C-alpha positions in Angstrom: -18.9 24.1 67.1 -17.0 26.1 64.2 -16.3 29.0 66.1 -13.3 28.5 66.7 -11.9 28.5 63.3 -10.7 31.9 61.8 -13.2 31.4 58.2 -12.2 32.8 55.2 -13.1 36.6 54.3 -12.8 37.7 51.0 -12.4 41.6 52.5 -9.2 40.3 54.1 -7.3 38.8 51.2 -4.9 40.6 49.3 -6.0 41.6 46.0 -4.5 39.4 42.9 -2.1 40.8 40.9 -3.2 41.5 37.2 -0.4 40.4 34.6 -0.7 42.0 31.7 0.0 40.7 28.2 0.4 36.9 29.0 0.7 34.2 26.3 -1.6 31.1 25.7 1.3 29.0 27.1 1.7 31.6 30.1 -1.9 31.0 31.0 -1.6 27.2 30.3 -0.2 26.2 33.9 -3.2 28.2 35.4 -5.7 26.6 33.5 -4.5 23.0 34.6 -4.4 24.5 38.3 -8.1 24.9 37.5 -8.7 21.5 36.1 -7.3 20.0 39.0 -9.3 21.9 41.4 -12.3 21.1 39.3 -12.4 17.3 39.8 -12.2 18.3 43.6 -15.2 20.4 43.1 -16.8 17.7 40.7 -16.7 15.0 43.4 -17.6 17.2 46.0 -20.9 18.4 44.2 -21.6 14.7 44.1 -21.4 14.0 47.6 -23.1 16.7 48.6 -25.8 15.6 46.4 -26.0 12.3 47.9 -26.0 13.7 51.1 -28.9 16.1 50.9 -31.0 13.1 49.7 -29.7 10.7 52.4 -30.8 13.9 54.7 -34.4 14.4 53.1 -34.4 10.2 53.4 -34.8 10.1 49.9 -31.9 7.3 49.0 -31.0 4.4 51.9 -27.2 3.4 53.0 -26.7 0.9 50.1 -28.5 3.2 47.8 -25.7 6.3 48.4 -23.0 3.6 49.0 -24.0 2.2 45.1 -24.4 5.5 43.7 -21.2 6.9 45.1 -19.3 4.1 44.1 -19.5 5.2 40.5 -17.4 8.2 41.3 -14.3 7.7 39.7 -12.3 9.0 43.1 -14.2 6.6 45.0 -13.4 3.6 42.8 -9.6 4.7 42.7 -9.5 5.2 46.6 -11.6 2.2 47.9 -8.9 -0.1 47.3 -6.4 2.3 49.4 -8.8 3.3 52.4 -11.9 5.4 53.1 -13.0 8.0 50.7 -12.6 10.8 53.4 -9.6 9.9 54.6 -8.2 9.6 51.0 -9.5 12.7 49.8 -8.0 14.1 52.7 -4.7 13.2 51.7 -5.0 14.2 48.2 -5.7 17.8 49.4 -3.2 17.5 51.7 -0.2 16.6 49.6 -1.7 19.2 46.9 -1.3 21.5 49.1 1.9 20.6 50.8 3.5 21.0 46.9 1.8 24.0 47.4 3.3 25.2 50.4 6.8 23.5 50.2 7.8 24.9 45.9 4.8 26.6 44.6 4.4 29.6 47.3 7.7 30.1 48.3 8.5 30.7 44.4 5.5 33.3 44.0 6.6 35.0 47.3 9.9 35.4 45.9 8.5 37.7 42.6 7.8 40.7 44.9 6.0 41.6 48.0 2.1 41.7 46.5 3.2 37.6 45.7 4.7 37.2 49.2 1.3 38.3 50.9 -0.7 36.4 48.2 1.5 33.1 49.2 1.3 33.4 52.8 -2.2 34.4 53.0 -2.7 30.9 51.1 -0.6 29.1 53.1 -2.8 30.5 56.1 -5.8 29.2 54.5 -4.5 25.9 53.9 -4.2 25.6 57.6 -8.0 26.3 57.8 -8.7 23.8 55.1 -6.6 21.0 56.9 -8.1 21.8 60.3 -12.0 21.6 58.5 -10.2 18.2 57.2 -9.4 16.2 60.5 -12.3 17.8 62.3 -14.4 16.1 59.6 -12.5 12.6 59.9 -13.2 12.6 63.4 -16.8 13.5 62.9 -17.1 10.9 60.3 -15.4 8.2 62.8 -18.1 9.1 65.4 -21.2 8.8 63.1 -19.7 5.3 62.3 -19.5 4.3 65.7 -22.9 6.1 67.3 -25.2 6.8 64.1 -28.0 9.1 64.8 -29.3 12.3 64.0 -27.6 14.5 66.1 -24.3 12.8 64.4 -25.5 13.2 61.2 -26.4 16.6 61.4 -23.0 17.9 62.8 -21.1 15.8 60.2 -23.2 17.4 57.6 -22.7 21.2 59.0 -19.3 20.1 59.1 -18.9 19.2 56.1 -20.7 22.2 54.6 -18.5 24.2 56.1 -15.3 22.3 54.6 -17.1 22.8 51.4 -17.6 26.6 51.6 -14.2 26.9 53.1 -12.4 24.8 50.4 -14.2 26.0 47.1 -13.7 29.4 48.1 -10.1 29.2 48.6 -9.8 27.3 45.5 -11.5 30.1 43.6 -9.0 32.6 45.3 -5.9 30.4 44.6 -6.5 30.2 40.6 -7.5 34.2 40.8 -4.6 34.7 42.6 -1.7 32.7 41.1 -2.7 31.0 38.4 -1.4 33.5 35.5 2.1 33.7 37.6 2.6 30.0 37.4 3.5 30.4 33.6 4.6 34.5 33.8 7.2 33.3 36.3 7.9 29.9 34.4 7.3 28.2 38.2 5.0 25.2 36.7 
């Protein structure tokens, strides 16, 4: 099902460029980026635990819904639409800002940073494709619940989780310090 998506391979990523002598103020934008990403990571971990418990039959739909409702992002998004759609929208907006503003500014700092920015843009395409597929699978699962649809949806969620977490970590390492060093954020 997922073989046509070019999964991320650390060996093909341009190496981060080390910037020496950064001040605390120059490191601050990279730390802020990590904090934003940590919020996404925390919510994905909580959702993953609920999915695992549901798959093991330890929690029913109502209990899972009640537990998920306690997540800050769920409470905030419930009034605007479905959780996945809103989560996908936030990731898309975050990536759009990077693609349109941050990455061009990073790329302008030299060939090494251009290679990193180009790679991060390409990874955004993969993440977006996985998000679109997950939304489709969740719709199919809701319309026709069953073990095979649950398995397909879970497989896709796990793929998104691996890819997104890998991408977030690489992005922080590759451009975090550069954001403050070049006064881009």
